[in-house]
C-alpha positions in Angstrom: -111.4 -140.4 -208.6 -108.0 -139.4 -207.4 -105.9 -138.8 -210.1 -103.2 -139.9 -208.3 -103.5 -143.3 -208.8 -102.4 -143.1 -212.0 -99.1 -141.8 -210.9 -98.7 -145.0 -209.2 -96.3 -147.5 -210.6 -97.9 -149.9 -212.9 -97.5 -153.0 -210.7 -99.0 -151.1 -207.9 -102.1 -150.0 -210.3 -102.6 -153.7 -211.2 -102.0 -154.9 -207.6 -105.1 -152.7 -206.7 -107.4 -153.7 -209.4 -106.8 -157.1 -209.3 -107.4 -157.1 -205.5 -110.9 -155.3 -206.5 -111.3 -157.7 -209.1 -110.5 -160.6 -207.0 -113.0 -159.6 -204.2 -115.7 -158.5 -205.6 -115.8 -161.6 -207.9 -115.7 -163.5 -204.7 -118.7 -161.5 -203.1 -121.7 -159.8 -203.8 -121.2 -155.9 -203.8 -122.7 -155.2 -200.6 -120.0 -158.0 -198.8 -116.9 -156.5 -200.2 -115.3 -154.6 -198.0 -112.9 -152.2 -198.8 -110.5 -153.1 -196.0 -110.4 -156.7 -197.7 -109.4 -155.1 -201.2 -106.8 -153.2 -199.6 -105.3 -156.0 -197.5 -105.3 -158.2 -200.9 -103.5 -155.2 -202.8 -100.9 -155.0 -199.8 -102.0 -151.5 -199.0 -104.0 -149.5 -196.0 -107.6 -149.2 -196.3 -106.9 -145.2 -196.0 -104.6 -145.0 -199.0 -107.2 -147.2 -200.9 -110.0 -144.5 -199.9 -107.4 -141.8 -201.2 -107.5 -143.2 -204.4 -111.0 -143.9 -204.7 -113.5 -141.9 -202.5 -116.0 -144.9 -201.9 -116.9 -148.2 -202.8 -118.8 -147.2 -205.7 -116.4 -145.3 -207.3 -113.8 -148.3 -207.2 -116.4 -150.8 -208.5 -117.3 -148.0 -211.4 -113.7 -147.8 -212.4 -113.3 -151.6 -212.4 -116.4 -152.1 -214.5 -115.1 -149.4 -217.1 -111.5 -150.7 -216.8 -112.7 -154.3 -218.2 -114.1 -152.7 -221.3 -111.0 -150.5 -221.7 -108.5 -153.3 -221.4 -110.8 -155.7 -223.4 -110.9 -153.0 -226.5 -107.3 -152.9 -226.1 -106.2 -156.3 -226.6 -108.7 -157.0 -229.0 -107.3 -154.3 -231.1 -103.8 -155.3 -230.5 -104.6 -158.7 -231.6 -106.2 -157.6 -234.8 -109.9 -159.0 -233.9 -111.6 -156.5 -235.4 -109.8 -156.4 -238.9 -110.8 -160.0 -239.4 -113.0 -161.3 -242.1 -112.2 -165.1 -241.6 -114.4 -166.1 -238.7 -111.7 -169.0 -237.4 -109.0 -166.8 -237.5 -111.0 -164.3 -235.7 -112.0 -166.4 -233.3 -108.0 -167.7 -232.6 -106.8 -164.3 -232.4 -109.6 -163.4 -229.7 -108.7 -166.5 -227.5 -105.1 -165.4 -227.7 -106.3 -161.7 -226.6 -108.3 -163.5 -224.1 -105.2 -165.5 -222.8 -102.8 -162.6 -222.3 -106.0 -160.6 -220.4 -106.1 -163.5 -218.1 -102.6 -163.9 -217.7 -102.5 -160.1 -216.5 -106.2 -160.1 -214.7 -107.0 -163.5 -213.6 -110.2 -162.4 -211.7 -111.6 -160.0 -214.3 -113.9 -162.4 -216.2 -115.4 -163.8 -212.7 -116.1 -159.9 -211.8 -117.8 -159.2 -214.9 -119.9 -162.2 -215.0 -120.8 -161.5 -211.2 -121.6 -157.9 -212.2 -123.7 -158.9 -214.8 
């Protein structure tokens, strides 16, 4: 992966990430063309290949990003600190709703990947 991806503005990174989640969640890995991801992100296919050398690299980045985002939000909402079951469930749902607002296709991506 090209580290220049991380120098992009946050909005552009999120657009590329969400485009990847959307395309991979709607199709199998094999039937998810990089050109469709690039179009959904509003960038050229060659620029997408500049940031991610191949489809597998992008896919694995998105998979790792799922875990990173989930842990970040569960920690932010204090889900790991709860001893009360229902309070933990409530905080977990709040975290999940925030994740869905920012990454609407991430859950479907993980289900499809699994």
